[in-house]
C-alpha positions in Angstrom: 11.2 -12.4 5.4 10.1 -15.9 4.5 6.8 -15.6 2.7 5.7 -12.9 0.1 2.4 -12.6 -1.8 2.0 -10.9 -5.2 -1.6 -10.4 -6.7 -1.6 -10.7 -10.6 -3.9 -8.7 -12.6 -4.6 -8.1 -16.3 -2.2 -5.0 -16.8 0.4 -4.8 -19.5 3.0 -4.6 -16.6 2.0 -7.9 -15.1 4.9 -9.9 -16.3 7.6 -7.4 -15.5 6.0 -6.9 -12.0 6.0 -10.6 -11.4 9.7 -10.8 -12.5 10.4 -8.1 -9.9 8.6 -10.0 -7.2 10.5 -13.3 -8.1 13.8 -11.4 -8.0 12.9 -9.8 -4.7 11.9 -13.0 -3.2 15.0 -14.6 -4.4 17.2 -12.0 -2.6 15.5 -13.1 0.8 15.2 -17.0 -0.1 11.5 -16.4 0.5 8.5 -18.3 -0.8 6.5 -16.4 -3.3 2.8 -17.1 -3.6 1.4 -15.8 -6.9 -2.3 -15.3 -6.6 -5.4 -14.1 -8.3 -8.8 -13.5 -6.6 -12.1 -13.9 -8.5 -15.6 -13.3 -7.4 -18.8 -14.7 -8.7 -22.0 -12.6 -9.1 -25.1 -14.8 -10.0 -28.7 -13.9 -10.7 -31.5 -15.7 -8.9 -32.4 -18.8 -10.7 -29.3 -19.2 -12.6 -28.6 -22.9 -13.0 -24.9 -22.7 -14.6 -22.2 -23.3 -12.1 -19.2 -21.2 -13.1 -16.9 -21.5 -10.1 -14.9 -24.2 -11.5 -14.7 -22.6 -14.8 -13.3 -19.3 -13.4 -11.0 -21.2 -11.2 -9.6 -23.2 -14.2 -9.1 -20.1 -16.2 -7.5 -18.1 -13.4 -5.0 -20.9 -12.8 -4.3 -21.0 -16.4 -3.8 -17.3 -16.6 -1.4 -17.3 -13.6 0.6 -20.5 -15.1 0.9 -18.6 -18.4 2.5 -15.5 -16.7 4.8 -17.6 -14.5 6.1 -19.7 -17.5 7.3 -16.5 -19.2 9.6 -15.4 -16.3 12.8 -16.6 -14.8 11.9 -18.3 -11.5 15.1 -20.1 -10.9 16.0 -20.6 -7.2 12.7 -19.4 -6.1 9.8 -21.5 -4.6 6.9 -20.1 -6.5 3.3 -21.2 -5.6 0.3 -20.4 -7.7 -3.0 -20.1 -6.0 -6.6 -18.8 -6.7 -9.0 -17.7 -4.2 -12.8 -17.0 -4.5 -14.2 -14.0 -2.5 -14.2 -10.3 -2.0 -10.8 -8.7 -2.6 -10.0 -7.2 0.6 -11.4 -9.8 2.9 -9.9 -12.6 0.9 -6.4 -11.1 0.7 -6.3 -10.7 4.4 -7.5 -14.2 5.0 -4.9 -15.6 2.5 -2.0 -13.6 3.9 -2.9 -14.8 7.4 -3.3 -18.5 6.5 0.1 -18.4 4.5 2.0 -16.3 7.0 2.7 -13.6 4.5 5.3 -11.1 5.6 4.9 -8.7 2.6 2.6 -8.2 -0.3 4.2 -6.7 -3.6 1.8 -4.7 -5.6 1.9 -3.1 -9.0 0.2 0.4 -8.9 -2.5 -0.6 -11.5 -3.5 -4.3 -11.8 -5.7 -3.5 -14.7 -4.9 -1.6 -17.8 -6.5 1.7 -16.8 -5.9 5.3 -17.6 -2.3 6.7 -17.7 -3.1 9.5 -15.2 -3.7 7.0 -12.4 -1.0 6.1 -10.0 -2.8 3.5 -7.8 -5.8 1.9 -9.3 -8.8 0.9 -7.5 -7.6 -2.7 -6.7 -4.2 -1.8 -5.4 -5.6 1.4 -3.6 -8.1 -0.9 -1.8 -5.5 -3.3 -0.6 -3.1 -0.5 0.6 -6.0 1.6 2.3 -8.3 -1.2 3.7 -5.8 -3.6 5.0 -3.0 -3.5 7.5 -0.6 -5.8 5.5 2.9 -4.4 4.9 2.9 -3.6 1.1 5.6 -2.7 -1.3 4.3 -0.7 -4.4 6.6 -1.2 -7.3 6.5 1.3 -10.2 5.5 0.0 -13.6 8.4 -1.3 -15.6 10.7 -1.1 -12.6 13.6 -3.6 -12.8 14.9 -5.1 -9.6 18.1 -3.9 -8.1 19.5 -4.0 -4.5 18.3 -1.4 -2.2 21.2 1.0 -1.2 19.4 4.0 0.5 16.0 4.1 2.3 14.1 7.2 3.3 11.6 6.6 6.1 9.1 9.5 6.3 7.0 9.9 9.4 5.0 12.6 11.3 5.4 10.6 14.5 8.2 8.3 15.5 6.4 6.8 18.5 6.2 3.0 18.1 3.8 1.0 20.2 3.0 -1.7 17.9 5.2 -4.9 18.3 7.0 -5.9 15.1 5.8 -2.9 13.2 9.3 -2.2 11.8 9.9 -5.8 10.9 9.6 -5.4 7.0 11.9 -2.3 7.1 14.4 -4.2 9.3 14.4 -7.1 7.0 15.1 -5.1 3.8 17.7 -2.9 5.5 19.6 -6.0 7.0 19.3 -7.9 3.7 20.7 -5.1 1.5 22.9 -3.6 4.2 21.3 -0.3 3.3 21.5 3.0 4.7 18.4 4.2 6.4 17.6 8.0 6.8 14.8 9.3 8.8 12.7 12.3 7.9 10.6 13.6 10.8 7.9 16.0 9.4 6.1 18.4 11.9 2.7 19.0 10.7 -0.2 20.9 12.3 -1.2 17.6 14.1 2.2 17.5 15.8 2.1 16.5 19.4 4.7 16.6 22.1 6.8 13.5 22.1 6.2 12.7 18.5 9.8 13.0 17.7 11.1 10.9 20.5 12.8 8.0 18.8 13.1 4.7 20.8 16.3 2.7 20.8 14.9 0.1 18.4 14.4 2.7 15.7 17.6 4.6 16.6 19.9 1.7 16.0 18.6 1.5 12.4 19.0 5.2 11.6 22.0 6.8 9.9 20.9 10.5 9.6 17.8 12.3 10.8 16.3 15.4 9.2 13.5 17.4 10.8 11.2 19.4 8.6 8.0 21.5 8.9 5.2 20.9 6.4 1.5 20.7 6.2 1.7 17.0 5.5 4.2 14.2 5.4 3.7 14.0 1.7 4.9 17.6 1.2 8.0 16.9 3.5 8.9 14.1 1.2 8.5 16.2 -1.9 10.8 18.9 -0.4 13.5 16.6 1.0 13.5 13.7 -1.6 16.3 14.8 -3.8 18.7 15.5 -0.9 18.3 11.8 0.3 18.2 10.2 -3.3 16.8 7.0 -1.9 16.2 3.7 -3.7 13.1 2.9 -1.4 10.7 5.4 0.3 9.1 4.0 3.4 5.9 5.5 4.8 3.4 4.5 7.5 -0.2 3.7 7.1 -2.3 5.6 9.8 -5.5 7.6 10.3 -3.6 10.8 9.5 -0.9 9.2 7.5 1.2 9.9 4.3 -1.8 9.2 1.9 -4.8 10.1 4.1 -6.4 12.5 1.7 -5.2 10.6 -1.4 -7.0 7.5 0.0 -10.4 8.9 0.6 -11.1 7.2 -2.8 -9.3 3.9 -3.5 -8.0 5.4 -6.8 -5.0 7.8 -6.5 -4.2 10.1 -9.5 -0.6 10.7 -10.4 -1.3 14.5 -10.2 -1.9 13.8 -6.4 1.1 11.3 -6.0 3.4 9.5 -8.1 6.7 7.8 -7.4 9.5 6.5 -9.7 10.8 4.2 -7.0 9.3 1.7 -4.9 7.3 2.7 -1.8 7.2 0.5 1.3 4.0 1.0 3.4 4.2 -0.2 6.8 1.3 -1.1 9.1 0.4 1.5 11.8 3.2 1.9 14.4 0.7 2.6 17.2 
């Protein structure tokens, strides 16, 4: 993992989240891009050009945050981008060869009952970029145990497991697999290929209505430091992501959640 991107918002958690991202990047020797995206909405006939003002303010905002954290040993690059959130994030990640994006659940100071705010929810739902969602106020620590929860272990997409492999190898972590048989189960869904099999220490098979319910049932038995799920059409958060905002009553996690791109 060589390149990591962290968007910074205006939440009260922004500095501690940025410190986690720096500490995580340090463990991998990765370059960390600290970014903010702004958009400009102007009315017809408006004469004042505000692009350079917003860019200057955005850069100053990012520099202020970075100056308050310990960046020793990490190559931190500050960048601002103008454009629509999802499209701009995707273009930036492609241009910078980003391997992982680190998100805080709520990039703005919004209601406490919200787990994923609109901004983070959009990035997770509408892009295919591997994302690590870090709980508010979570302090970096090495990852010892990982729980990968899927309803299908079929992997057709090349490099789909790369972020998971990188984290497992870097921390020499134990990776346990939870296979959840849902009403959408197909024959062959639990066939584990050699690439995945080599990573797994223990496998548990459960039967639940959703992968999410399977995690709730078996989470304590595994006691992971990291939960890993897969983004897909009928994936972990499918109903939770019909709207970009996700409420804590629907889902909440006290540990980081790694969201992989689709495996197929």
